[in-house]
C-alpha positions as CSV (number, residue, x, y, z in Angstrom):
1,M,256.4,109.4,-59.0
2,S,258.7,111.1,-56.4
3,T,261.4,109.3,-54.5
4,T,259.3,109.5,-51.3
5,E,256.3,107.9,-53.0
6,L,258.5,105.2,-54.5
7,I,260.0,104.3,-51.1
8,T,256.7,104.3,-49.3
9,S,255.1,102.1,-52.0
10,V,257.6,99.3,-51.7
11,P,255.6,96.3,-50.4
12,L,256.9,94.4,-47.4
13,V,257.4,90.6,-47.4
14,R,254.2,88.9,-46.3
15,T,254.0,85.4,-44.8
16,P,250.9,83.2,-45.0
17,Q,248.4,83.8,-42.2
18,S,248.4,80.1,-41.5
19,W,252.0,80.2,-40.3
20,P,252.4,80.2,-36.6
21,L,254.5,83.0,-35.0
22,A,257.4,80.6,-34.3
23,A,257.6,79.7,-38.0
24,T,257.5,83.3,-39.2
25,A,259.9,84.6,-36.6
26,G,262.2,81.6,-37.0
27,S,262.3,82.0,-40.8
28,A,263.0,85.7,-40.4
29,M,265.9,85.0,-38.0
30,V,267.5,82.4,-40.4
31,V,267.1,84.7,-43.5
32,L,268.5,87.7,-41.6
33,A,271.5,85.7,-40.3
34,A,272.1,84.4,-43.8
35,L,272.0,87.8,-45.3
36,D,274.2,89.3,-42.6
37,F,276.6,86.4,-43.0
38,A,276.8,86.9,-46.7
39,G,277.5,90.6,-46.1
40,A,280.2,89.8,-43.6
41,I,281.9,87.5,-46.1
42,A,281.6,90.1,-48.8
43,A,283.1,92.8,-46.5
44,K,286.0,90.4,-45.6
45,E,286.7,89.6,-49.2
46,W,286.5,93.2,-50.3
47,S,288.8,94.3,-47.6
48,T,291.5,91.8,-48.8
49,S,290.9,92.0,-52.6
50,G,289.4,95.5,-53.2
51,S,287.2,93.9,-55.8
52,P,284.1,96.1,-56.7
53,R,282.1,92.9,-57.1
54,W,282.5,92.1,-53.4
55,L,281.6,95.7,-52.5
56,A,278.5,95.4,-54.7
57,A,277.6,92.0,-53.2
58,G,277.9,93.5,-49.6
59,I,275.7,96.5,-50.5
60,V,273.0,94.3,-52.0
61,S,273.2,91.9,-49.0
62,F,272.7,94.7,-46.5
63,L,270.0,96.4,-48.4
64,L,268.1,93.1,-48.6
65,L,268.8,92.5,-44.9
66,F,267.2,95.9,-44.0
67,Y,264.1,95.1,-46.2
68,V,263.6,91.6,-44.6
69,Y,264.2,93.0,-41.1
70,A,261.6,95.7,-41.6
71,S,259.2,93.1,-43.0
72,S,259.7,90.7,-40.1
73,L,258.8,93.4,-37.5
74,R,255.3,93.3,-38.8
75,Y,254.9,89.8,-37.4
76,A,257.3,89.4,-34.5
77,E,258.8,91.4,-31.6
78,L,261.9,93.5,-32.2
79,A,263.9,91.9,-29.4
80,M,263.0,88.3,-30.4
81,V,263.9,88.7,-34.1
82,T,267.1,90.7,-33.4
83,M,268.4,88.3,-30.7
84,G,267.7,85.2,-32.7
85,W,269.4,86.7,-35.7
86,V,272.4,87.7,-33.7
87,V,272.8,84.3,-32.1
88,L,272.7,82.5,-35.4
89,L,275.1,85.0,-36.9
90,Q,277.6,84.7,-34.1
91,V,277.7,80.9,-34.4
92,G,278.0,81.1,-38.2
93,L,280.9,83.6,-38.0
94,L,282.7,81.6,-35.4
95,V,282.5,78.5,-37.5
96,L,283.5,80.5,-40.6
97,D,286.6,82.0,-38.8
98,R,287.6,78.5,-37.7
99,L,287.1,76.7,-41.0
100,R,288.1,79.4,-43.6
101,Y,290.5,81.8,-41.8
102,D,292.1,79.3,-39.3
103,V,291.2,81.3,-36.2
104,D,291.7,79.1,-33.2
105,L,289.9,80.1,-30.0
106,P,291.1,78.6,-26.7
107,T,288.7,76.4,-24.7
108,G,288.0,79.2,-22.2
109,K,286.7,81.4,-25.0
110,W,284.5,78.6,-26.3
111,V,283.0,78.2,-22.8
112,A,282.4,82.0,-22.8
113,V,280.7,81.7,-26.2
114,V,278.4,78.9,-25.0
115,A,277.5,80.9,-21.8
116,I,276.7,84.0,-23.8
117,L,274.5,82.0,-26.2
118,A,272.7,80.4,-23.3
119,L,272.1,83.9,-21.7
120,Q,270.8,85.2,-25.1
121,A,268.5,82.3,-25.3
122,Y,267.2,83.1,-21.8
123,L,266.5,86.7,-23.0
124,L,264.4,85.3,-25.8
125,M,262.1,83.3,-23.5
126,P,258.7,84.9,-22.9
127,S,258.4,86.7,-19.6
128,S,255.6,84.3,-18.4
129,T,258.0,81.3,-18.8
130,R,260.7,83.0,-16.8
131,A,258.3,84.1,-14.1
132,G,256.8,80.6,-13.8
133,A,260.3,79.0,-13.4
134,A,261.3,81.4,-10.5
């Protein structure tokens, strides 16, 4: 079997047909954010320690992230999955920075974070919902 055949024969993750779109997309967003978060932690730890284990953990995390991302696009829109994943990741990384690395953001920056998250949520709303509200 050639490399091309092997790559194209890898099955994508499937979800039960009984799951509503919100459950499928929401699950994908959470898994993507968790994998990206794990990769970010691995990158941070590898940058400080140089341990090959952290490098390997980061590589595995991001390979899995790509696989789950490609699989999720069979069920949900690109923008919806990506924005939801990014929002969850941003919140998680801010909390991690605060709790583990003692990064302190001033109140004005937290207000900006909340505003950005609200605007990203607005971008995720279906067009019909936004048009009806106008």
